[in-house]
C-alpha positions, 0 to 999 in steps of 0.5 A, spaced: 487 467 504 487 470 499 483 476 497 483 479 490 479 485 487 480 490 481 481 496 482 483 503 476 489 507 478 488 515 476 489 513 468 483 508 468 488 502 468 484 496 471 489 494 476 488 487 480 489 488 487 491 481 492 492 481 499 494 474 502 496 472 509 501 467 511 502 467 519 505 473 521 506 475 514 502 480 509 502 481 502 498 486 499 500 487 491 497 491 485 498 487 478 496 490 471 497 485 466 500 480 468 506 485 471 506 487 478 505 495 478 507 495 486 507 491 493 507 492 499 509 487 505 508 487 513 510 483 519 505 483 525 510 483 532 505 483 537 500 489 537 504 492 531 504 492 523 511 493 521 512 495 514 518 491 511 518 493 504 513 498 499 515 499 492 511 502 485 514 501 479 517 506 476 518 503 468 512 497 468 514 493 462 508 489 459 504 486 453 502 491 448 495 491 450 493 494 443 493 489 438 494 493 432 500 496 435 503 489 437 501 486 429 506 492 427 512 491 431 510 495 438 510 488 442 510 492 449 509 498 452 512 501 459 508 504 465 510 508 470 506 507 476 509 512 481 506 518 482 498 516 481 496 515 488 498 506 488 503 508 495 498 512 498 493 507 497 497 501 499 499 505 505 491 506 507 489 499 505 495 496 510 492 502 516 485 499 515 487 492 515 491 494 521 486 497 525 480 491 522 486 487 526 485 490 533 493 492 532 495 498 536 500 502 531 504 501 524 511 502 522 516 501 518 524 499 520 528 501 514 536 502 514 537 509 517 539 512 512 532 512 509 528 514 514 532 520 516 527 526 518 529 530 512 530 525 507 524 524 502 521 517 503 520 520 510 517 526 508 512 522 504 510 518 510 510 524 515 504 526 510 500 521 510 500 521 518 507 518 520 511 521 526 519 520 525 523 518 530 531 516 530 530 509 526 524 509 524 516 511 522 511 510 526 503 511 526 499 509 532 492 507 531 486 509 535 480 504 535 474 508 531 469 512 536 463 507 537 458 511 537 452 507 540 446 513 539 444 511 533 442 504 536 438 509 542 431 509 542 428 516 541 425 519 547 
């Protein structure tokens, strides 16, 4: 099943967000003007969502949206989607998805060089609540607190 919605980045550009699940694989993708701006792939392994790939485009070449610029020779335009909060939004979306499916943890199992505790990638994940261990970054998901008091009659 594929779900789509339109979102805006920090510069007001319209991105098409899509999510698709095929058996235990989950795909999240952001498109801008027909080109892939960012994506994240995951795999459900028991009660764990394993992030297998996360990518944000640094040099996305799209067809120039301005007609006059296209008319006078500028046919394409390059856009950097990094440092726009798109990667964070993908991770937040994956966390929300995992919680909605009742999963207990999110982790990645990337090459050891990518997730060393002092690597920029590990620091990026730690800023978003993940904890580093020897071979992966992990986040335990707590079930949201269920408060029935609002449904109870007032004394």
